[in-house]
C-alpha positions as CSV (number, residue, x, y, z in Angstrom):
1,X,2.8,-13.5,21.8
2,X,-0.9,-12.0,20.4
3,X,-3.5,-12.5,21.8
4,X,-6.9,-13.1,19.7
5,X,-10.5,-12.7,21.1
6,X,-13.3,-14.7,20.5
7,X,-11.6,-16.5,18.1
8,X,-13.5,-19.3,15.7
9,X,-14.0,-20.4,12.3
10,X,-16.8,-18.2,11.3
11,X,-15.5,-15.2,13.2
12,X,-11.7,-15.4,12.2
13,X,-9.7,-12.5,12.2
14,X,-7.5,-10.9,9.4
15,X,-4.6,-9.3,9.0
16,X,-1.2,-6.9,6.9
17,X,1.4,-5.4,7.5
18,X,1.5,-1.4,7.2
19,X,2.5,1.4,7.6
20,X,0.8,3.7,9.9
21,X,-0.1,7.4,9.2
22,X,1.0,9.7,11.2
23,X,-2.7,11.2,12.4
24,X,-1.8,15.0,12.6
25,X,-1.6,14.2,8.7
26,X,-4.1,12.0,7.9
27,X,-7.0,14.5,9.0
28,X,-4.4,17.3,7.5
29,X,-5.3,14.9,3.6
30,X,-8.4,14.0,4.4
31,X,-9.1,18.0,4.6
32,X,-7.8,18.6,1.6
33,X,-9.5,15.7,0.0
34,X,-13.2,16.9,1.2
35,X,-12.5,20.8,-0.7
36,X,-12.5,18.4,-4.0
37,X,-15.6,18.6,-6.1
38,X,-17.0,16.0,-8.3
39,X,-15.6,12.9,-6.0
40,X,-18.7,10.7,-5.0
41,X,-17.3,7.3,-3.7
42,X,-19.6,4.8,-1.2
43,X,-16.9,3.9,0.7
44,X,-15.0,6.5,2.5
45,X,-11.9,5.4,4.4
46,X,-11.0,7.0,7.6
47,X,-8.4,9.0,8.2
48,X,-7.2,7.3,11.5
49,X,-7.7,3.9,9.0
50,X,-4.7,5.7,6.4
51,X,-1.8,2.8,5.9
52,X,0.4,1.9,2.9
53,X,-0.1,-2.5,3.4
54,X,3.2,-3.9,3.3
55,X,1.5,-7.5,2.9
56,X,-2.3,-8.6,3.4
57,X,-1.8,-11.8,5.3
58,X,-5.1,-13.0,5.8
59,X,-6.7,-15.3,7.9
60,X,-3.2,-16.6,9.7
61,X,-2.8,-19.2,12.6
62,X,-2.1,-17.9,15.3
63,X,1.4,-19.7,15.8
64,X,2.6,-18.2,12.1
65,X,0.9,-14.2,13.2
66,X,3.6,-15.2,16.0
67,X,6.2,-16.2,13.7
68,X,5.9,-13.7,11.7
69,X,5.5,-10.8,14.9
70,X,9.1,-12.4,15.8
71,X,10.2,-11.7,12.6
72,X,8.9,-8.6,12.3
73,X,10.9,-7.8,15.8
74,X,14.5,-8.4,14.5
75,X,14.1,-7.4,11.0
76,X,12.9,-3.7,12.6
77,X,16.2,-2.3,13.8
78,X,18.3,-3.0,10.8
79,X,15.9,-0.7,8.7
80,X,16.7,2.9,8.5
81,X,13.6,5.6,8.8
82,X,13.1,7.2,5.2
83,X,11.1,9.7,4.6
84,X,8.1,9.3,2.1
85,X,6.3,11.7,0.5
86,X,2.3,11.3,-0.6
87,X,1.1,13.2,-3.5
88,X,-0.3,11.9,-6.7
89,X,-3.5,9.9,-6.9
90,X,-5.0,7.0,-8.9
91,X,-7.5,4.6,-9.6
92,X,-7.8,1.0,-9.9
93,X,-10.4,-0.7,-12.2
94,X,-12.6,1.1,-15.0
95,X,-11.3,4.7,-15.6
96,X,-14.5,5.7,-15.9
97,X,-16.4,4.2,-12.7
98,X,-13.5,3.4,-10.4
99,X,-12.9,0.6,-7.9
100,X,-10.5,2.2,-5.5
101,X,-9.8,6.3,-5.9
102,X,-5.8,6.0,-3.8
103,X,-3.2,8.6,-3.6
104,X,0.6,7.3,-3.6
105,X,3.9,7.3,-2.6
106,X,6.9,9.3,-4.8
107,X,9.1,6.3,-6.2
108,X,10.8,5.3,-3.5
109,X,13.9,2.8,-3.2
110,X,14.2,2.1,1.2
111,X,10.2,2.0,0.6
112,X,10.2,-0.6,-1.5
113,X,13.3,-2.9,0.3
114,X,11.9,-1.9,3.1
115,X,8.7,-3.5,1.1
116,X,11.1,-6.9,0.1
117,X,12.8,-7.2,4.0
118,X,9.1,-8.1,5.2
119,X,7.4,-10.2,2.6
120,X,10.4,-12.2,3.0
121,X,9.7,-12.3,6.5
122,X,6.2,-13.4,5.8
123,X,8.0,-16.3,3.4
124,X,10.2,-17.4,6.0
125,X,7.5,-18.4,9.0
126,X,5.5,-20.6,6.1
127,X,3.0,-18.1,4.6
128,X,2.3,-17.0,1.0
129,X,2.0,-13.7,-0.4
130,X,0.6,-12.1,-3.1
131,X,2.1,-13.2,-6.7
132,X,0.6,-9.7,-8.0
133,X,3.1,-6.7,-8.5
134,X,3.3,-4.9,-5.3
135,X,1.4,-0.6,-6.2
136,X,2.3,1.2,-2.9
137,X,-0.8,3.3,-2.2
138,X,-2.9,4.6,0.6
139,X,-6.9,4.0,-0.3
140,X,-9.2,7.0,0.4
141,X,-12.5,5.5,-1.3
142,X,-14.0,2.6,-2.8
143,X,-17.1,2.6,-5.9
144,X,-17.3,4.9,-8.1
145,X,-21.1,5.9,-6.8
146,X,-22.6,7.9,-9.7
147,X,-24.1,8.0,-13.4
148,X,-21.3,11.0,-14.4
149,X,-18.0,9.4,-15.3
150,X,-14.9,9.5,-12.6
151,X,-12.9,12.9,-14.0
152,X,-8.4,12.2,-13.8
153,X,-7.5,13.3,-10.5
154,X,-4.3,16.2,-9.6
155,X,-2.5,15.9,-7.4
156,X,-3.9,16.5,-4.3
157,X,-1.5,19.3,-3.7
158,X,0.8,21.5,-5.5
159,X,3.8,20.0,-2.5
160,X,3.3,16.8,-1.5
161,X,2.8,15.3,2.2
162,X,6.1,14.5,3.7
163,X,6.1,11.7,6.8
164,X,9.2,9.9,8.4
165,X,8.7,6.3,8.7
166,X,9.6,5.3,11.6
167,X,7.8,2.4,11.6
168,X,5.9,-0.5,11.0
169,X,2.7,-2.3,12.5
170,X,1.7,-6.0,12.8
171,X,-2.7,-4.8,11.9
172,X,-5.7,-6.1,12.6
173,X,-9.2,-6.3,10.6
174,X,-12.4,-5.1,12.2
175,X,-14.8,-4.9,9.8
176,X,-18.0,-3.7,12.2
177,X,-15.5,-1.2,13.8
178,X,-13.8,2.4,13.3
179,X,-11.4,2.1,13.3
180,X,-11.4,-0.4,11.2
181,X,-7.7,-1.2,11.1
182,X,-5.7,-1.8,15.0
183,X,-2.1,-1.7,15.1
184,X,-1.5,-4.8,17.1
185,X,1.7,-4.8,17.5
186,X,4.1,-1.9,16.3
187,X,7.9,-2.6,15.2
188,X,10.1,0.7,15.3
189,X,12.9,1.3,12.7
190,X,16.2,2.8,13.0
191,X,16.8,5.9,13.4
């Protein structure tokens, strides 16, 4: 059973299911991003918080959260670990003043299949899933913060960042802390 602290309606926690980015790789990516000039955003994601969201849950009753956790524990041994590459960058929002700056994974059938299985588990537990199309990404920064317009960016580096996806996690969001996203339960994928 998952335990939540200090729970009341005024301070309910929010959750999501995602893929954690390995810490060493996250710090290498951040170092490469820091070498770029001309990027001016109000909020930068801490490397320790780098992740790819599979399903955002938001506020959720504890019994439903526990049910989702049980379903993910059943699902994870049935999903094979797989390689993933990150390199291309993109934005959400206006081209001149983006709301979100991100890197995205190369096209990956195993990633899309994993997302569909996680989505099915969440729906089976009786929790809604966003209807918007799924665009896998890792947020780097938010809210353009300059008078000059954003200039389209090249990929992060010549060779993509590669990693083995061997687990997913249930994250709790703690907005006033760093790290902001806490993996409260890990689910190991089949090797």
